[in-house]
N, C-alpha and C positions, 0 to 999 in steps of 0.2 A: 821326567818326560813331559808332564803338564807344563812345567816352567819353560822348558825349551820350546815347546810348541806355542806357548803364549808369547814368548819373545819373538818367534818367527812371525806370528800373526800381527804383532805390533810393528814388526819391521816393514810390513806392507803399508803402514800409515803414510810415510812420506811419498811413497809411490802413488797412492790414491790421491793425495793432496796435490802432487805435481800435475796429475791429469786434470783435476778439478779446477786448477788455476788457469788452464789453457782456454782461449776463446772458444774453441770448438766443443768444449765441455761446459760452457756456461760462465767462465771467468769469475767463479766464486772467490770471495776474499778469504784470507786465512782464518779470521775470526768466525765467519759464516760456516766455513768447513768444519771448524771445531764444534760449533753448535749442532750442526746436522749429524755429526758423528755420534753424539749422545742421544739426540732427539729421535733419530730413526731407529736406534737400538732399543730405546725404552719400551715400546710395546712388546717386542720380542723377549726382553728381559722379564717382564711381568708374566708373559705366557709361560716361559720356562719355569718361573717360580711357582705359579699356580698349577702347572701340569706335573710338577715333581711329586711323586707319591708321598703322602704324609706331610708335605711342606705347607700346604694350604691350611690343614687342620692345626698343625703346630704353630703356624703364624698367627692364627686366630686366638690360640690359647696363651701364647707367650708374649710377655711384655717386652717390646723391642727397646734396645738401647738407642732411643731416638736421637739423643744428643750426639752420640758417636757416629751414627749413620749420617746425620746432617753434617757433621764435621768432615766425614769422608767425602761427601758430595761437594762441600765447600773447597776442600783442598784440591780435589780433582778439577773443579771448575777453574780455580786459580792457576793450576798447572797448565791446562790447555789454553786458557785466555792469555796468560803471560807469555807462553811459548809462541803462540800465533802472533801476538803483538810484537814480540821481540824480532820476528822476521822482518817487520816493517822498518826497524831501526838498526839492524845489523845483518850480517850474512847468514845464510842457512847453516853453513859450516860452523860458524861461531855459536849460533843458537843451539845446534845439536850437541857440540862438544861440551859446552858449559852446562847444558841441562843434564848431562850424564854424570855430574858430580853428586847426584842424588844418593848413591850408595855411601858416600862419605858422611852425609847427614844422618842416614839410617844407622851407620856404625856408631856414631857419636851418642845415639840415644838407645840403641838396642840393649846395651848392658844395663842401663839405668831402668828401662821400662820392663824388660823381660829377663833380666839376669843372664844374658848371653855373655859368654867369655870370648873376648877378642884375642886370638892367639897371634904370636909373631908371624906364623905362616900365613894367616889371613891378611895381616897388614902388608906383608910382602907381596901377596897376590893382588891386593887392592892397588898398591903402588904400581906394580907391573902392568895391571890392566889399564890404569890411567895413562901410562906411557904408551901402551899399544893404541888406545883410543886417540891420543894426541897425534901419533904417527899416522894413523888412519885418516884423520881429518886435517892434518897440518898443511897439506897441499892447497887446501881451500881456506884455511884459517887466516884471518887478517886482523892485525891490531891497528885500530884507528881511533884516536881520541874522539872523533865525531860519532863513533859507534858505541861509546861507553854506556849510553842509556840502554841500548838494545842488549848489550852484554850483561848489564845489571839485571834486566828483565829475565835473561836466560838463567842467571843464578837464582832469581826468585822462583823460576820454574823448577830448578833442582830442589830447592827447599820445600816447595809445595808438593812435588811428587814424592819426595822422601817422607814428608809428613803424611801424605795419603797412604803410603805403604805401611808406615807404622800404625796408622789408625786401622787399616784393614787387618794387620796382624793381630791387634787387640780384639777386633770384632770377631775374628775367627775362633776366639775362645767360646763364644756363645751363639754365633750366627753361621749359617751356611753361606757359601759363595753366591748362591742364587739370591738370597735375601740381601746381601751386601750390595750386589750389583743393581738390583731393582730399586732399592730404597735410596741408595746414594745417587743413582741417576735421576731419581725424582727430585732430589734436592738440588742437583747440579744444573738441570736444564733451565730453570728461570734465570739463574745467574748468567749462564752462557748466552741466553737469548738477549738479555739486556746488553751484554758486552758486544754481541754481534750487531745489534741495532746502533749502538754508540759508535761502532767502527765506520758506519756509513758505506759499508761494502755491498756488493751485489748479493741479494738474498734469494732471488727467483730467476729462473731461466726457462726457456721453451725447449732447451736441448735435453732430450730423453737420456742420452748417454751420460750427461752430467749428473742427473739424478741417480742413475744406476751406479756410477762411480761412488757417490756419497753413500748409497745403500751398501755397497761392498765395504766401504770404510767402516760403516756402523756394525755390520755383521761380522766381518773378519777381524778388524783391529780392536773394536770395543767389546762386542758381545763375546767373541771367542777368545781374543787375546787377553783382555783384562779379566775375563771370567776364569780362564785357566790360571792366571797369575794369582787371583784371589783364592782359588782352590789350593795352589801350592803353598801359600802363606800359612795354611792350616797344618802343614806337615813339615815345613822346613824353617830353620832359624831366619829371622828377619834380615840380619846382616848378610848372610850367605845368599838369600834369595835376591836381595837388591843388587849384590855384586854380579850374580849371574845374569841380571837384566842388561849388563853391558854387551850381551850378545846382540841386542837390538841394533846398534850401529853397524855391526858386522853383517847381519842379515840385510839391513837396509842398503848397505853398499853393494852387496851381491845382487839383490833384487833390482837396484837401479841399473846395474850393469846388464842384467838379463832383459829387463822390461823397458828400460828407458835409454839404452845404448850409452849410458854414462861411462866415462873412462874408468878403468880399474887397473892401475899400473903396479909396478913393483913396490912402490912405497905403501900403497893401500894394502897390498897383499901381505907385506911385512907387518904392518900395524894389526891386521886381522889375525895373523899368526901369533903375535905377541899376546893379544887379548885371549885367544883360545888357549894358549899355553898357560897363561895366568889362571884362567878359570879351571883348567884341568888340575893344576896344582892345588887350588883352593878346595876342589871337590874330592880330591883323592883321599880315601880313608886314612886316618892316622895309624901308623904302625904300632902294634901292641909292644909295650916294653917288658 
């Protein structure tokens, strides 16, 4: 349930971003939106960590795996920066679809790092889920040699996000989700600030509703969404968790239809149904022999 709710919360991210890009909401650039997503969440993440009973005392006594926490922040910063930059050089549909290859990267490493057994049923569900995601996004997907750089950045996003998930899974062996989110955010913010400045995009606005949208993005998609996913990684296999995150484009499409009046036709519904069917098959308990 935590994973599903986390995927739903992250599904709001493109909706918030779509509003923040509009002139009446400040015309923030994609890289600036990514920076504020983490920056505005960071104080709340530390309040949650310090307010959790026993966590502050444990944090003071325990030696943190600083290297891994920094690595998680680095991978998450690369994930957001490369995805937001990819939007500049390719379509949003291309960027979203290619970035969702992250579960494949996690599957390739989950067995080696955590001893997880990848079953034929899981491989079938993974392939079917990719087919569903492709059907869901294919109406807007465009292959264009001039967009290859942006498409390549989207694949970098998939590798970075998959690496972030693997790092979080490893950290959950010794750290709480509150610690992971607070410390990794602290490492990620300077990198994202540098990327936002380098983009030359709008960083400030006088539009109050623009700041409120960015705050909603920080609290719902990052604090709640990524926090719930970090919690789930402590209780579920890495490969299965990453596969279930393919719920994100399904939720994003549904939210875009409800909140942004974006078209949701038969092809998108078919793609969503295929993804949901694949995830149902992957999560169904194996029958005892």
